[in-house]
C-alpha positions in Angstrom: -6.7 -8.2 24.5 -9.7 -6.0 25.4 -10.4 -2.6 23.9 -13.3 -0.3 24.9 -15.0 1.4 21.7 -17.4 4.2 22.2 -19.7 5.4 19.4 -23.5 5.9 18.8 -25.2 2.6 18.0 -28.8 3.9 18.5 -30.8 7.1 18.0 -30.3 9.7 15.3 -26.6 9.8 15.7 -26.3 6.1 14.9 -26.4 7.1 11.2 -23.0 8.4 11.7 -21.9 6.1 14.6 -22.8 2.7 13.2 -20.4 3.1 10.1 -17.7 3.6 12.8 -18.7 0.5 14.7 -18.8 -1.4 11.5 -15.3 -0.4 10.6 -14.1 -1.4 14.1 -15.6 -4.9 13.8 -14.1 -5.4 10.4 -10.7 -4.0 11.3 -10.5 -6.3 14.5 -11.7 -9.3 12.5 -9.0 -8.6 9.9 -6.3 -8.1 12.5 -7.4 -11.4 14.4 -7.4 -13.3 11.1 -3.6 -12.5 10.7 -2.8 -13.6 14.3 -3.8 -10.6 16.4 -1.4 -8.2 18.0 1.8 -10.0 19.2 0.0 -13.2 18.9 -2.9 -12.0 21.0 -6.4 -11.6 19.6 -8.4 -8.4 20.0 -11.8 -8.3 21.6 -13.9 -5.1 21.6 -16.5 -3.9 24.1 -18.8 -1.4 22.5 -20.4 1.5 24.4 -23.5 3.3 23.1 -22.9 7.0 23.5 -26.7 7.6 23.1 -27.2 6.9 26.7 -25.7 10.4 27.5 -22.5 11.8 28.9 -22.9 10.6 32.5 -23.7 7.0 31.2 -20.7 7.2 29.0 -18.5 8.4 31.8 -19.6 5.5 33.9 -19.0 2.9 31.3 -15.5 4.4 30.5 -14.7 4.2 34.1 -15.8 0.5 34.3 -13.9 -0.5 31.2 -10.8 1.4 32.0 -10.5 0.2 35.6 -10.3 -3.4 34.1 -6.6 -3.8 33.4 -7.5 -6.3 30.7 -8.6 -3.3 28.6 -5.4 -1.4 28.1 -6.6 1.0 25.4 -9.9 2.9 25.0 -11.1 4.3 21.7 -13.4 7.0 22.6 -15.4 8.8 21.5 -17.6 10.1 18.7 -19.3 13.2 20.4 -17.0 16.1 21.1 -18.9 16.7 24.3 -18.1 13.1 25.4 -14.5 13.4 24.5 -14.2 16.7 26.6 -15.7 14.9 29.5 -13.6 11.7 29.1 -10.2 13.6 28.6 -9.6 14.3 32.4 -10.8 10.8 33.4 -8.2 9.3 31.0 -5.5 11.3 32.9 -7.0 10.1 36.3 -7.0 6.5 35.4 -3.9 6.5 33.2 -5.7 4.9 30.3 -4.3 5.4 26.9 -7.3 6.8 25.0 -7.5 7.4 21.3 -10.1 10.0 20.2 -11.3 8.5 17.0 -13.8 11.3 16.1 -13.1 14.0 18.6 -12.9 16.9 16.3 -13.3 19.8 18.7 -10.2 22.0 18.8 -10.7 22.4 22.6 -9.8 18.8 23.3 -5.9 19.2 23.6 -5.7 23.0 23.8 -3.7 23.0 27.1 -1.0 20.7 25.7 -0.8 18.7 28.9 -2.4 15.5 28.0 -0.3 12.4 28.7 -2.9 9.7 27.8 -5.4 11.1 25.4 -4.4 11.1 21.8 -6.2 12.3 18.6 -4.6 10.8 15.4 -7.0 13.0 13.0 -7.5 16.7 12.5 -9.5 19.1 14.4 -12.2 21.8 13.7 -10.0 24.8 12.9 -8.1 23.6 9.7 -11.3 21.7 8.6 -13.7 24.6 8.6 -11.1 27.2 7.5 -10.6 24.8 4.4 -14.4 25.1 3.6 -14.1 28.9 3.5 -11.1 28.7 1.3 -12.8 26.3 -1.1 -16.1 28.2 -1.2 -14.3 31.4 -2.2 -12.6 29.6 -5.0 -15.9 28.3 -6.2 -18.0 31.4 -5.5 -15.7 34.5 -5.0 -18.5 37.0 -5.3 -20.4 35.6 -2.2 -22.0 38.4 -0.1 -24.6 36.8 2.2 -24.1 33.6 4.2 -26.4 31.7 6.5 -25.4 29.0 9.0 -27.5 26.1 10.2 -25.6 23.9 12.8 -26.3 21.6 15.7 -26.9 23.3 19.0 -23.9 22.0 20.9 -20.0 22.8 21.0 -19.2 21.2 17.7 -21.9 23.3 15.9 -21.2 26.5 17.7 -17.4 26.1 17.3 -17.8 25.4 13.6 -20.1 28.5 13.1 -17.5 30.7 14.8 -14.5 29.3 12.9 -16.3 29.5 9.5 -17.6 33.0 10.1 -14.2 34.2 11.4 -12.4 32.7 8.3 -14.9 34.2 5.9 -14.6 37.7 7.4 -10.8 37.5 7.3 -10.7 36.3 3.7 -13.7 38.6 2.5 -14.5 41.4 5.0 -17.6 42.5 3.2 -19.5 39.2 3.8 -22.7 39.5 5.9 -24.0 36.8 8.0 -27.8 37.0 7.6 -28.9 34.0 9.6 -27.3 31.8 12.3 -29.7 28.8 13.3 -28.9 26.1 15.9 -31.5 23.5 15.9 -31.5 21.0 18.9 -29.3 17.9 18.1 -31.6 15.0 17.2 -34.3 17.2 15.7 -36.6 15.4 13.3 -38.3 18.6 11.7 -36.3 21.4 10.2 -39.2 23.1 8.5 -38.9 26.2 10.7 -35.2 26.5 10.0 -35.7 26.1 6.3 -38.3 28.9 6.2 -35.9 31.2 8.1 -33.1 30.4 5.7 -35.3 30.8 2.7 -36.5 34.3 3.9 -32.9 35.5 4.6 -32.1 35.0 1.0 -28.4 34.0 1.5 -25.9 33.5 -1.4 -24.5 30.5 0.6 -25.9 28.1 3.3 -23.2 26.5 5.5 -24.1 23.5 7.7 -22.3 20.9 9.8 -25.4 19.0 10.6 -24.6 15.2 10.7 -26.2 11.9 11.2 -30.0 11.6 10.9 -30.3 15.4 11.4 -28.4 15.9 8.2 -30.5 13.3 6.3 -33.7 14.9 7.6 -32.5 18.3 6.6 -31.6 17.4 3.1 -34.9 15.6 2.5 -37.0 18.5 3.8 -35.0 21.4 2.3 -34.7 20.0 -1.2 -38.4 20.1 -2.2 -38.6 23.6 -1.0 -35.9 24.8 -3.4 -33.2 25.7 -0.9 -30.6 23.7 -2.9 -31.3 25.8 -6.0 -31.8 29.2 -4.5 -28.5 29.1 -2.5 -25.1 27.5 -2.8 -25.2 24.9 -0.1 -22.2 23.7 1.8 -22.6 20.4 3.7 -19.4 20.0 5.8 -20.3 16.4 6.7 -22.2 15.7 3.5 -20.4 12.6 2.3 -22.1 10.6 5.0 -25.5 10.9 3.1 -24.5 10.4 -0.5 -25.6 6.8 -0.4 -28.9 7.7 1.3 -30.1 10.9 -0.3 -30.0 12.2 -3.8 -28.2 15.7 -3.7 -28.5 18.0 -6.7 -25.6 19.1 -8.7 -23.5 21.8 -7.3 -23.7 21.1 -3.6 -20.3 21.3 -1.9 -20.0 18.0 -0.1 -17.4 17.6 2.6 -15.5 15.0 4.4 -14.4 15.8 8.0 -11.1 14.3 8.8 -10.0 11.1 7.1 -11.9 9.9 4.2 -11.6 7.4 1.3 -14.1 8.9 -1.2 -12.5 11.3 -3.7 -9.1 11.1 -2.0 -6.3 10.3 -4.4 -4.0 9.2 -1.8 -6.4 6.8 -0.2 -7.7 5.3 -3.4 -4.1 4.6 -4.6 -3.3 2.7 -1.5 -3.8 -1.1 -2.0 -4.4 -1.5 1.7 -7.1 0.9 1.7 -8.7 -0.6 -1.5 -8.8 -4.0 0.3 -10.5 -2.5 3.3 -13.0 -0.7 1.1 -13.8 -3.9 -0.8 -14.2 -5.9 2.4 -16.3 -3.3 4.0 -18.7 -3.1 0.9 -18.9 -6.9 0.8 -19.9 -7.3 4.4 -22.2 -4.2 5.0 -23.6 -3.5 1.5 -22.4 0.1 1.2 -19.1 1.8 0.9 -17.3 3.2 4.0 -18.0 6.8 4.8 -15.5 9.1 6.6 -16.5 7.9 10.1 -15.6 4.4 9.0 -12.3 5.5 7.9 -11.6 7.5 10.9 -12.3 4.5 13.2 -10.3 2.2 11.0 -7.3 4.6 11.3 -7.6 4.8 15.0 -7.3 1.0 15.3 -4.4 1.1 12.9 -2.9 3.8 15.2 -3.5 1.5 18.3 -1.8 -1.5 16.6 1.2 0.5 15.6 1.6 1.6 19.2 1.5 -2.0 20.4 4.0 -3.0 17.8 6.4 -0.3 18.6 6.1 -0.9 22.4 6.6 -4.7 21.9 9.8 -4.0 19.9 11.1 -1.7 22.6 10.4 -4.2 25.4 11.9 -7.1 23.5 8.5 -8.9 23.2 7.4 -8.4 26.8 3.8 -7.4 27.0 3.7 -3.5 27.3 2.2 -1.7 30.3 -0.3 1.2 29.7 2.5 3.7 30.2 4.7 2.0 27.7 1.8 2.0 25.2 1.2 5.8 25.8 5.0 6.4 25.3 4.8 4.5 22.0 2.0 6.9 20.8 3.8 10.0 21.7 5.7 11.6 18.7 4.7 8.6 16.6 4.5 8.4 12.9 1.9 6.0 11.6 1.0 5.1 8.0 -2.8 4.9 7.8 -5.5 4.2 5.3 -5.5 7.8 4.2 -2.0 9.0 4.6 0.5 9.4 7.5 -0.3 10.6 11.0 2.4 12.4 12.9 1.6 12.8 16.6 2.7 16.2 17.9 4.0 17.1 21.3 0.4 18.0 22.4 -0.8 14.5 21.2 -2.7 16.0 18.3 -2.3 14.3 15.0 
């Protein structure tokens, strides 16, 4: 049983993408050790998103046109997800967006083959505004440093709008959008320091986030301002953050999640992941694992409905629509627009 899996396995974004690939390998091995799905073993083909959107589209088409690959798990980048969504409809290929956080993905409510079992940017970034104001209700001046593409600009707009709605006297003193994949953030750090914000909000991720943290900390940014790192959990095992930084998890996570930590299946996954890879799973790992659990549940539901006959792609997509699936971090309910 083939499945196409798309993530970043090279370049700066691999710091985020490889934990996802690691989780996919582990979950598939665990499923196969228990007999596969319906007695059929899983085999993944991995596509590196670092080749760019056009390359990702070509690889997706190649894999989806092979009927042996009934399901695609794609992708990490919001830009790639937006590019693949119409192709999934055209090729009638059930596709699970394992890390497609942009709220734009399923806005029209017309998708039949693209599914997202995790949350999206609007509730995620509104939550940061709410939590920040609980921690720092007197905030007056905020600055934003986000990557220069849809995910970064969407997050900035959502966070600003939420802050203005909740606390109208808040002033945005800086908005910076460094190029994705930047290695040097000294210019942005200088501008942030000069703007004297009470709060610095960032949804930098991957190696960008690691580089920003390592360069900003010696210059005192983390002590002069309250820093909010929306995707900060991914660097906790690689960089030392000072006390007081608000560290976020985007979507499904195991770290600091009471529901996940109380789940014996999740505990077994975490232990197996740490034993194999020498580090704990970060939230991209958990989101990927949940996507595979979601896929497995769809196969099992479809097989039950067909009386054991191997399901078609349409029967798999039907099984995903409106489904309720218990994952490592809670329960995913698929809405009518295919959003989880």
